[in-house]
Structures are given as C-alpha cells and as structure tokens.
C-alpha positions as CSV (number, residue, x, y, z in Angstrom):
1,M,85.4,51.8,119.7
2,N,88.1,50.6,116.6
3,K,91.2,52.6,116.1
4,E,90.0,53.6,112.5
5,R,86.8,55.1,113.7
6,L,88.1,57.0,116.7
7,F,90.9,58.7,114.7
8,T,87.7,59.8,112.0
9,W,85.8,61.4,115.0
10,Q,88.7,62.7,116.3
11,K,89.3,64.6,113.3
12,I,85.6,65.6,113.3
13,T,85.5,67.2,116.0
14,S,88.4,68.9,115.9
15,F,87.1,70.4,113.0
16,F,84.4,72.3,114.9
17,Q,86.2,72.7,117.8
18,S,87.2,76.5,118.4
19,S,90.6,77.3,117.7
20,N,91.1,79.5,121.2
21,T,94.1,81.1,119.8
22,L,92.5,84.7,118.8
23,H,93.7,87.8,120.0
24,R,91.3,90.2,120.9
25,Y,91.9,93.4,117.9
26,Q,94.4,91.2,116.5
27,L,93.6,91.1,112.7
28,Y,93.9,87.3,111.1
29,S,93.4,88.1,106.9
30,N,94.1,85.5,103.8
31,E,93.1,85.8,100.3
32,D,91.4,82.5,101.3
33,Y,89.3,81.7,103.9
34,L,90.0,78.1,104.4
35,Q,93.3,79.4,105.9
36,L,91.8,81.6,108.7
37,P,91.3,80.7,112.3
38,I,87.9,78.3,112.7
39,E,85.9,79.9,115.7
40,L,82.6,78.4,116.9
41,I,79.7,80.6,116.8
42,S,76.4,80.8,119.1
43,P,73.5,80.5,117.2
44,L,71.9,83.5,115.1
45,S,68.8,85.1,115.7
46,K,66.8,86.3,112.4
47,N,64.5,88.8,114.4
48,T,65.6,92.3,112.8
49,L,66.1,95.4,115.0
50,A,66.8,97.9,112.4
51,C,67.5,97.7,108.8
52,E,68.5,101.0,106.6
53,S,70.0,101.2,103.0
54,G,70.8,104.2,101.5
55,P,71.9,107.1,100.2
56,D,67.7,107.7,98.9
57,V,66.2,104.1,98.8
58,G,69.6,102.5,98.3
59,L,69.4,98.8,97.3
60,V,65.4,99.2,96.5
61,D,66.3,100.8,93.3
62,I,68.1,98.6,90.9
63,A,66.1,99.7,87.4
64,R,68.1,99.4,84.4
65,H,67.7,103.0,83.5
66,Q,68.3,105.1,86.7
67,K,66.4,108.6,87.0
68,K,66.5,111.3,88.9
69,G,64.2,111.8,91.9
70,I,63.9,109.0,94.6
71,L,61.7,105.9,94.2
72,K,58.5,105.7,95.9
73,V,58.5,102.7,97.7
74,N,56.3,100.0,98.2
75,N,57.1,98.3,101.7
76,S,54.4,95.4,101.4
77,I,57.0,93.5,98.8
78,K,60.0,92.1,100.5
79,V,63.2,93.3,98.7
80,A,66.6,91.5,99.9
81,G,64.9,89.8,102.5
82,Q,63.5,92.6,104.3
83,H,59.9,94.7,104.0
84,N,61.0,98.0,105.2
85,W,65.1,99.2,104.3
86,Q,64.3,102.8,106.1
87,I,64.0,101.8,109.7
88,P,67.6,102.7,111.6
89,N,68.2,103.2,115.2
90,E,70.7,106.0,115.7
91,Q,71.8,104.2,118.6
92,F,73.3,101.4,117.3
93,A,72.3,100.6,113.2
94,C,72.6,103.2,111.0
95,G,74.3,105.0,107.9
96,L,74.7,108.4,106.2
97,S,76.2,109.3,102.8
98,T,76.7,112.9,101.6
99,S,78.7,114.3,98.3
100,L,82.0,116.3,99.1
101,Y,82.0,118.2,95.3
102,D,81.4,121.7,94.5
103,H,77.9,123.0,93.7
104,N,77.9,125.1,90.2
105,P,77.2,128.8,91.5
106,F,74.8,129.4,88.3
107,T,72.6,126.1,88.0
108,G,72.8,124.8,92.3
109,E,73.3,121.4,91.0
110,I,76.3,119.5,92.5
111,N,79.0,118.1,90.8
112,G,79.7,114.4,90.4
113,E,75.8,113.7,90.8
114,P,74.4,111.0,91.3
115,I,76.1,109.9,94.8
116,A,77.5,106.5,93.2
117,D,77.9,104.9,96.7
118,C,75.4,102.6,98.1
119,F,75.4,101.2,102.2
120,A,73.1,98.8,104.0
121,I,72.8,97.6,107.3
122,C,70.5,94.6,109.3
123,A,70.5,94.6,112.7
124,Q,69.6,91.3,114.4
125,E,69.2,90.4,118.4
126,N,72.7,89.3,118.1
127,N,74.2,89.9,115.0
128,A,74.6,92.7,112.5
129,I,75.3,92.5,108.8
130,L,76.9,95.6,106.8
131,S,77.6,96.2,103.3
132,I,79.0,99.1,101.1
133,A,80.1,99.8,97.9
134,D,81.3,102.4,95.9
135,G,80.4,102.6,91.9
136,V,83.5,103.4,90.2
137,N,83.5,107.1,88.6
138,W,80.8,109.0,87.9
139,G,77.5,108.3,86.7
140,Y,74.0,106.2,86.7
141,K,75.7,103.1,85.8
142,A,78.3,103.4,88.7
143,R,75.3,103.9,91.4
144,L,73.3,100.9,89.7
145,A,76.6,98.5,90.1
146,A,76.9,99.7,93.6
147,R,73.3,99.2,94.4
148,C,73.4,96.0,92.6
149,A,76.6,94.7,94.7
150,I,74.2,96.0,98.3
151,H,71.6,94.3,96.5
152,G,72.7,90.9,95.5
153,A,75.1,90.7,98.7
154,M,72.0,91.3,101.4
155,G,69.3,89.3,99.6
156,C,71.9,86.4,99.5
157,L,73.0,87.0,103.3
158,N,69.7,87.5,104.8
159,Q,68.1,84.1,103.5
160,Q,72.0,81.7,104.1
161,L,72.4,83.2,107.3
162,F,69.5,82.3,108.9
163,E,67.6,79.4,106.8
164,K,70.0,76.4,108.7
165,K,72.3,76.7,112.2
166,L,75.5,78.0,111.1
167,N,78.4,76.0,113.5
168,T,81.5,78.2,113.0
169,T,83.3,81.3,111.3
170,K,83.9,79.5,107.9
171,D,80.2,78.9,107.4
172,I,80.3,82.6,107.9
173,F,82.9,83.0,105.1
174,E,80.9,80.7,102.8
175,R,78.1,82.9,103.0
176,I,80.0,86.0,102.3
177,N,81.5,84.3,99.1
178,A,77.8,83.6,97.9
179,A,76.9,86.8,98.9
180,I,79.8,88.2,96.4
181,D,78.6,85.8,93.6
182,A,75.2,87.1,93.6
183,A,76.2,90.7,94.0
184,Q,78.3,90.1,90.9
185,Q,75.6,88.0,89.0
186,L,73.1,91.1,89.7
187,I,75.5,93.6,88.1
188,L,75.7,91.3,85.2
189,D,72.3,91.2,84.5
190,N,71.1,94.7,85.3
191,E,74.2,96.2,83.2
192,G,76.0,98.5,85.8
193,S,79.5,98.9,85.6
194,L,82.0,98.8,88.3
195,T,81.8,98.8,92.2
196,T,83.6,98.2,95.1
197,L,82.2,95.6,97.5
198,T,82.5,95.5,101.7
199,I,80.8,93.0,103.7
200,S,81.2,92.6,108.0
201,I,79.1,90.2,109.7
202,I,79.1,90.7,113.7
203,C,78.2,87.2,115.3
204,P,78.2,85.6,119.0
205,S,80.9,83.2,119.9
206,N,80.6,82.2,123.7
207,R,79.9,85.7,125.2
208,R,82.7,86.9,122.8
209,W,82.1,88.9,119.5
210,I,83.9,87.9,116.3
211,V,83.6,90.5,112.9
212,C,84.3,88.4,110.0
213,S,84.7,90.8,106.7
214,A,85.8,90.5,102.8
215,I,87.1,93.3,100.5
216,I,86.8,93.9,96.9
217,G,88.2,97.2,96.5
218,D,89.3,100.3,98.6
219,S,86.1,100.7,100.7
220,N,87.3,100.0,104.0
221,A,85.6,98.4,107.3
222,F,87.1,99.6,110.3
223,V,86.6,99.0,114.5
224,Y,86.1,102.1,117.1
225,S,87.0,100.5,120.8
226,R,86.4,103.4,123.7
227,K,88.3,101.0,125.9
228,Q,91.3,100.7,123.7
229,K,91.6,104.3,122.4
230,S,92.2,103.0,119.2
231,V,90.3,102.6,115.8
232,Y,91.5,98.9,114.2
233,E,91.1,98.5,110.0
234,L,89.6,95.1,109.2
235,T,90.8,95.3,105.5
236,Q,94.3,96.1,105.7
237,G,95.3,92.9,104.5
238,S,94.2,93.8,101.0
239,R,96.8,95.6,100.4
240,D,100.6,96.2,101.4
241,L,101.1,98.9,103.7
242,N,104.9,99.3,103.2
243,N,103.9,100.4,99.7
244,E,102.3,103.9,98.2
245,R,98.5,103.1,97.1
246,D,97.4,105.2,93.9
247,M,94.0,106.5,95.4
248,R,92.9,106.5,92.1
249,S,92.8,103.1,91.3
250,P,90.3,100.9,93.5
251,G,92.4,97.7,93.7
252,G,89.7,95.4,92.5
253,A,86.2,95.6,91.4
254,L,82.8,94.4,90.4
255,G,80.7,94.3,87.4
256,M,82.0,95.0,84.1
257,T,85.8,93.4,84.1
258,M,87.5,91.3,81.4
259,N,87.1,88.4,84.0
260,E,83.5,87.4,84.7
261,K,83.6,86.9,88.2
262,G,85.0,90.3,88.5
263,D,88.2,91.7,89.6
264,L,88.9,89.7,92.8
265,S,92.5,90.8,92.5
266,N,92.4,92.0,96.3
267,L,90.0,89.9,97.1
268,T,90.8,89.3,101.1
269,Y,89.0,87.9,104.6
270,S,89.3,88.7,107.7
271,L,88.5,87.9,111.3
272,M,89.1,89.5,114.3
273,E,87.5,89.5,118.0
274,I,86.1,92.6,119.5
275,E,84.1,93.3,122.4
276,Q,80.6,94.6,123.3
277,G,80.5,98.4,123.1
278,D,82.6,98.5,120.1
279,F,81.5,100.5,116.8
280,V,81.9,98.3,113.4
281,F,82.1,100.5,110.8
282,L,82.5,101.0,106.9
283,T,83.1,103.4,104.8
284,T,84.0,104.5,101.4
285,D,87.1,105.9,100.2
286,G,85.8,109.8,100.2
287,I,86.2,109.4,104.4
288,S,89.1,106.8,104.9
289,D,91.6,108.7,101.9
290,N,90.3,112.2,103.6
291,C,91.8,110.9,106.6
292,D,95.5,110.1,105.3
293,P,98.1,113.0,106.8
294,C,99.5,113.3,103.3
295,V,95.6,114.3,101.9
296,S,94.7,116.3,105.0
297,G,97.7,118.4,104.7
298,S,99.6,117.5,107.7
299,A,102.0,115.4,106.2
300,A,103.9,114.8,102.9
301,S,105.2,111.2,101.6
302,I,108.9,110.2,102.2
303,K,108.8,109.6,98.0
304,T,107.4,112.8,96.9
305,P,108.5,115.4,99.6
306,L,107.8,118.3,96.8
307,L,104.1,117.8,96.9
308,V,102.3,119.2,99.5
309,R,98.5,120.4,100.4
310,K,98.6,123.2,102.3
311,S,95.9,125.6,102.9
312,S,95.9,129.4,101.7
313,N,94.8,130.1,105.0
314,S,98.1,128.5,106.9
315,I,100.9,131.0,108.1
316,S,103.2,128.4,109.0
317,E,106.5,128.1,107.3
318,V,107.6,124.9,109.0
319,P,107.9,122.1,106.5
320,P,105.5,119.3,106.8
321,M,106.6,116.1,108.4
322,L,107.7,113.2,105.9
323,M,106.1,109.8,106.4
324,T,106.7,106.3,104.9
325,A,103.6,104.5,103.7
326,Y,103.2,102.6,106.6
327,E,103.2,105.9,109.0
328,R,100.4,107.0,106.8
329,H,98.4,104.3,107.2
330,S,98.8,104.2,111.5
331,H,98.4,108.3,111.1
332,S,94.9,107.5,109.3
333,L,94.0,105.3,112.2
334,R,95.0,107.8,114.3
335,R,93.0,110.8,113.0
336,M,89.5,108.6,112.5
337,Y,90.1,108.0,116.6
338,L,90.6,111.3,117.6
339,T,88.0,112.4,115.3
340,I,85.2,110.2,117.2
341,A,86.6,110.3,120.6
342,D,83.9,110.9,122.7
343,N,85.6,112.1,126.4
344,E,84.3,109.5,127.9
345,E,80.3,110.7,127.1
346,Q,77.6,109.0,125.6
347,L,78.3,107.8,122.1
348,N,76.1,106.5,119.4
349,A,76.2,105.1,115.4
350,L,74.6,108.2,114.3
351,D,77.1,110.6,116.2
352,V,80.1,108.1,114.6
353,C,78.4,108.7,111.2
354,N,78.2,112.5,111.7
355,R,81.4,113.1,113.1
356,L,83.5,111.7,110.3
357,L,81.4,113.1,107.4
358,Q,82.0,116.6,109.5
359,Y,85.6,116.2,109.5
360,V,85.8,115.8,106.0
361,I,83.3,118.2,105.2
362,R,85.4,120.7,106.6
363,L,88.4,119.4,105.3
364,T,87.1,119.9,101.6
365,D,85.5,123.0,102.3
366,E,88.4,125.2,101.0
367,Q,88.3,123.0,97.7
368,R,84.6,124.0,96.8
369,H,85.2,127.2,97.8
370,T,88.3,127.8,95.2
371,I,85.9,126.0,92.6
372,E,82.8,127.7,92.8
373,Q,84.6,130.9,93.3
374,G,86.5,129.9,89.8
375,V,83.6,129.0,88.2
376,R,81.3,132.6,89.0
377,E,84.9,135.1,87.8
378,N,84.8,132.7,84.5
379,E,81.4,132.7,83.9
380,G,81.3,132.8,80.4
381,V,85.2,131.8,79.1
382,Q,85.3,129.4,76.1
383,G,87.7,128.2,74.1
384,S,91.5,128.0,74.7
385,A,90.7,130.6,77.7
386,R,88.4,128.1,79.1
387,N,90.8,125.5,78.9
388,Q,93.5,127.0,80.6
389,F,91.5,127.8,83.3
390,E,90.7,124.6,83.7
391,I,94.6,123.3,83.8
392,E,95.1,126.3,86.2
393,M,92.0,124.7,88.7
394,R,93.1,121.5,89.0
395,N,96.9,122.5,89.9
396,K,95.6,124.9,92.3
397,V,93.0,122.4,93.9
398,G,95.6,119.8,93.9
399,K,97.5,121.9,96.4
400,I,94.8,122.6,99.1
401,P,94.2,120.1,101.7
402,G,91.4,117.0,101.3
403,K,90.1,115.1,98.5
404,L,86.6,116.0,96.9
405,D,84.8,112.5,96.3
406,H,81.5,111.2,97.4
407,A,81.4,110.1,101.5
408,S,79.6,107.1,103.1
409,I,79.6,105.3,105.9
410,V,77.5,102.7,107.8
411,V,77.9,102.1,111.7
412,Y,76.8,99.1,114.2
413,Q,77.7,98.8,118.2
414,V,78.2,95.3,119.3
415,R,75.4,95.2,121.9
C-alpha cells in the first residue's frame, strides 16, 4: 500500500475510533455537536419495551383546533413511529405531569388550563429516547406547539435511529439535529405558538452507557446516580452558570419566531458517560425552578438580598443565606438529590417522578391556598377595588416560597 493510500486509511479509521477520553459524569457540551468527543456506539435494538406520552394522550393529538377533553385514540394506526403511546413501565420508563396553579373556589377550574407541557419516552432493549417540551405561556396554541414538537421529534427519531446501523455518537447527534428540524416544521404546519424542546438519547458503547442530549429553552435534563450520591445536569452548558437567569424567559424556543428555524440562541448539545442503574430524567421548569433555593425560600440572591421568600408559618428571624448564581445552581442539584435519595431502598422510575412532583406540590401549597382564600373573600369585587386586590395578591404571593407553573417529568433507568 503506498503512503498516500495509507494516510487516507489512517484518517478514516481515526474518525471512527473512540476518543477514550471521556471521564464518567463529566459533561461535554457545545453549541456545535461536531466539537464534542466522538465515541463508538454498539448496535441499537429497535424492540420497544415501554412507550409513553403525556399528559393525557400527549403527542397523539396535534389537531390544529385543540379542544377540552381527551382524544379517543385508535391504536391500530402508527403515530410518530409507535402504535400505542400508553404503555409505560413504572420500573424503568415513565412520565408524569401536573398543574401547580390554584383552583377557582367557585367553578373548580384550575388556572392556566390546559397543561401546555408534553413529554414522551420510548425504551428499547438497549437504548432509550426521552423528550420534553413546555409550551410558552398559557393556552391551546402553547399546548399544540409542545405536542407538535414532541410528535415531530419522536417520529423522526423512531425512524432514523433504526433504519440503518449507526456507528458513533456523531451519528446520534445528526439524528437529534434532524429531529429538531422536524419538530419545528410540524409546529409551523399546524400553527402552534412557541415551545421549548429537550431530547436525550441513552445508548450503549462497549459495556458503557452514554447519554447524548440537546436543549432549546429551559426544560432541563439530569442524571441521578445512587453510587455517586449526586444529581448531574446534562443541559447546564446552555446558560452561563455565573450569571443570574431570568426565569420568565426560556432562553430559546421553537415555533413562530422571527427565524423560520426557531429561536436557537441557546441550542446546546451535550455528551456524558453514565452507569447502569442511573436514572436519566427530563423536567420542565415547573420542577427545576422550584428546586432553586431562592425560589424555595432557603436563600436569597446576593444581587437582590432584600427579595426573600418566606412562609407565613416561619418563626425564624435568621437572615437567609446569600448565594451567587453558581451557588444557587449547585444547591438546586443538591435539593434534587435529597428529594430523590432512596436510602438504599428499591427505587424505580415512577418513584423518581412522584418524589420530585410531590416536593414541588408541597412547596407551592401555601401560594395556592393564599390565592384561593383571597378569591373567596373578594367574591363580587369589581372595578378599581378588583384591580387593587389583584395587585396586592401578586405582591403577597411573590413573597411566599415556590413558583406556580405546569410541572412535568419523564424518567428512564439505564438497564
């Protein structure tokens, strides 16, 4: 073999060769997935063991004119690559959603309906696809955008991940990129509004496990490791951890934006090696923001030390701890770990869902009670008196721990 042909062959083999430089639980992230380490992956099984989308029917209902109630589903028709999106497995693959908003004490209706989040999971024998979306603001258009994003992404991935053999994590990221484009196009086709989108794919790599992720917006992805007694964030590269984040802005979104490809200003790809037995979970900000110590009332931002959330039941006069943005991030992950931590008992995917949702429900209970009591006491108030009541209520609730929102989570345990 001449030198020129030998050099060409060396370049080809080095391209497909695993980098062998990954350190377990170290996050590798970049705005360009081509800048991430390239790892070899094992052949992906396409035998589906569990599959779910929600809340309600989730990605199945993408009708332009969204209605109240739950769509009757025909499981004989394949939707986004699967016949049935209601076969979760509480041991290793499932998701849950709830609303943290207050109930109207007179009508019983929940503020902020419908839940504008959507999640989906497909678990195969040796891999899994997780995705979650949070429709921006309230209403049926926001829910439609979230459902279209998940429908488009999962349909694309269920096809492209298994139609031919993939060799490296670069191949996985190429499919994730295609899934983002498919999500955006379906939102535009069906006239949805705006939504976040986060995707994580867990795949085998020669007796190791690698999770490849991408985020647009502020629906974050995490790993819970019992062995390391830690929660790691897979999506933290999408923002500057040393600067305060505006929780009212998602940072990026798909849908009806000035750019036909969506607002991809914080689109970030990431790679992490994890272990068998770890739990990968994606959440909307209704969960992640409520784990922030400044939202939960256990601390205050060093930049705004006078803005302190405090329960009316608290008798402590000790000033709250002041935290930097990075300290808030670290304490948020610790809060998640303490909420999930299993004390060596058997833990399954449904347990992770329930523990995090129960935490945020309890945290925001006082806000809901305060609003509902205020509405009861001010029944029939109109005009300027009504405006004054609403201003006072916003100020009062803003000083109570917690953040009212829609809260969703989808979980997979690496098997």
